[in-house]
C-alpha positions in Angstrom: -47.1 55.4 42.9 -45.3 54.9 40.1 -44.6 51.1 38.6 -41.7 49.7 37.3 -42.3 48.5 33.7 -41.7 45.1 33.6 -39.5 43.4 31.1 -40.7 40.1 29.8 -37.9 37.5 31.0 -37.2 33.9 29.7 -36.6 31.3 32.0 -32.9 30.4 31.4 -33.1 27.8 34.3 -33.3 25.1 31.7 -31.3 26.2 28.7 -28.0 24.8 30.5 -30.1 21.2 30.4 -31.0 21.7 26.7 -27.4 22.8 25.5 -26.5 19.6 27.8 -29.2 17.2 26.1 -27.9 18.4 22.4 -24.3 18.0 23.1 -24.6 14.7 24.3 -27.2 13.4 21.4 -24.2 14.8 18.5 -22.0 13.3 20.5 -23.8 9.8 20.4 -24.9 10.1 17.0 -21.6 11.3 15.3 -19.3 9.0 13.2 -15.8 9.6 13.7 -13.8 8.3 10.7 -11.6 5.6 11.3 -8.1 6.2 9.7 -7.3 2.9 7.6 -3.7 1.9 6.8 -1.6 -0.6 4.6 -0.9 -3.9 5.7 2.4 -4.6 5.8 4.6 -6.7 7.3 7.6 -4.9 8.4 10.9 -6.7 8.4 13.0 -8.8 11.2 15.7 -6.6 13.0 19.2 -7.4 11.7 20.8 -10.0 14.5 23.4 -8.3 15.6 26.7 -9.6 14.2 25.8 -10.0 11.2 26.3 -8.1 7.8 22.3 -7.5 6.3 23.1 -4.9 3.8 24.0 -6.9 1.1 23.8 -5.3 -2.2 21.1 -5.8 -4.8 22.1 -5.7 -8.7 20.2 -2.8 -10.3 18.3 -5.0 -12.5 16.4 -6.5 -9.5 15.1 -3.0 -8.5 12.6 -1.0 -9.8 12.6 2.0 -9.0 9.4 4.3 -8.9 9.0 7.4 -7.1 6.4 10.4 -7.1 7.3 13.7 -7.3 5.7 16.7 -5.5 3.4 17.3 -8.7 2.1 14.0 -7.9 3.4 12.3 -11.2 4.8 8.7 -11.3 8.4 7.9 -12.4 9.4 4.3 -13.4 13.1 4.1 -14.3 13.1 7.6 -15.0 9.9 7.7 -17.2 6.8 9.4 -16.5 3.6 7.1 -16.2 0.1 7.2 -15.3 -1.2 5.0 -12.1 -2.9 2.8 -14.6 0.2 1.9 -15.8 2.2 0.8 -12.6 0.5 -2.7 -12.4 1.6 -3.7 -15.4 5.1 -2.7 -15.4 5.3 -4.3 -12.0 3.9 -7.3 -13.3 6.7 -7.2 -16.2 9.6 -6.8 -13.8 8.6 -8.9 -11.3 7.5 -12.4 -13.7 10.3 -11.5 -16.0 13.1 -14.3 -15.4 16.0 -12.9 -16.1 18.3 -15.6 -15.2 16.2 -18.2 -16.8 15.3 -19.9 -13.1 11.9 -19.4 -12.7 10.1 -22.6 -14.1 6.4 -20.9 -13.5 7.4 -17.4 -14.7 5.8 -16.1 -17.7 8.0 -13.2 -18.1 10.1 -12.1 -21.6 13.4 -12.8 -19.8 15.2 -9.5 -21.0 18.3 -8.5 -19.5 17.3 -5.2 -18.1 14.6 -6.4 -15.6 14.8 -8.6 -12.7 16.0 -12.0 -12.2 13.2 -13.6 -10.8 10.8 -13.0 -8.4 12.5 -14.1 -5.4 14.7 -11.3 -6.0 12.4 -8.8 -7.7 12.5 -5.3 -5.2 10.3 -2.7 -6.1 11.3 0.7 -4.3 8.8 3.4 -3.6 10.0 6.8 -3.3 7.4 9.8 -2.3 8.3 13.4 -2.0 7.0 15.1 1.2 4.5 17.4 -0.3 2.9 14.4 -2.5 -0.7 13.7 -2.1 -1.8 11.0 0.5 -4.3 9.3 -1.9 -1.6 9.3 -4.9 0.6 7.4 -2.5 -1.8 4.9 -1.4 -3.2 4.5 -5.3 0.3 3.5 -6.5 0.4 0.7 -3.3 -2.5 -0.6 -4.5 -1.8 -1.0 -8.3 1.7 -2.9 -6.7 -0.6 -5.1 -4.5 -2.8 -5.7 -7.4 0.1 -6.8 -9.3 1.3 -9.0 -6.5 -2.1 -10.6 -6.4 -2.5 -11.1 -10.1 0.8 -13.3 -10.6 -0.1 -15.2 -7.6 -3.4 -16.0 -8.8 -2.0 -16.9 -11.9 0.4 -19.1 -10.1 -2.4 -20.8 -8.3 -4.4 -21.9 -11.1 -1.8 -22.8 -13.3 0.8 -24.7 -10.4 -1.3 -25.6 -7.9 -4.5 -26.3 -9.7 -6.7 -24.4 -7.3 -8.8 -20.6 -6.9 -6.9 -18.7 -4.9 -9.4 -18.8 -2.0 -9.2 -22.5 -2.0 -5.8 -22.9 -1.0 -4.5 -24.6 2.6 -2.2 -22.8 4.8 0.7 -24.6 3.1 -0.3 -23.9 -0.3 -0.4 -20.3 0.7 3.0 -20.0 2.1 3.9 -21.8 -1.3 2.2 -19.1 -3.2 3.9 -16.2 -1.0 7.3 -17.6 -1.4 6.8 -17.8 -5.3 6.2 -14.2 -5.4 6.9 -12.6 -2.3 6.2 -9.0 -2.0 9.4 -6.7 -1.5 8.3 -3.3 -1.1 11.2 -1.2 -0.1 10.5 2.6 0.8 14.1 3.2 1.9 16.5 5.3 0.1 18.1 3.6 -2.7 21.9 4.4 -2.8 
C-alpha cells in the first residue's frame, strides 16, 4: 500500500473574514481630507433690460496677474507675494478724488478714486500653482481686513470684534471687497 504524501494546508476559510475586517477598520479610521474653498459673495445677476456693463476707469482697476511660472505681476511689475498686501492697501485707500473723509491714502492720480470705486482684477494662467493663487487671495483678504480694522477703530471707535450688525454693514460699505476674476478689456 502506498500512502499519499499529505501536504500541509492552511485553512483559508477565515481569510476572507479577516480581509473584510481589515478593510472595515481602514475605512473607519482613515481621515479623508476636506477641500477648502474661498468664501466670496458672487455678484447678483443683471436684471433684464438693464445694461450692467459700466465702464470702469483704468485708474480704479488694480491688475494682478499670476503667470505660468507663478510670478506675480501688479500693473506690469513683478512683485513677491509679501508685497501684494501693501500694494493693495495703498491702491484701495488712495482717495484720488478727495471724496473719502476716512481714507489715509496719498491721493495720487494713478490709483483709485475712492475705496468704493476700487476694483482688484486677479488673473491667473491655467498652469498657475493653486497654492500661489490662494496665497495672493489671502494677501488681498488681509489688506481689506486691515483697512476695515483701522476704519473700525478710528471712525466707529470700537474694536472690530465688538461691532453691531449695522456697524458691520457700514464697515463693509466703507471698504467693499470688489474682486474680479473676469478678463479685463
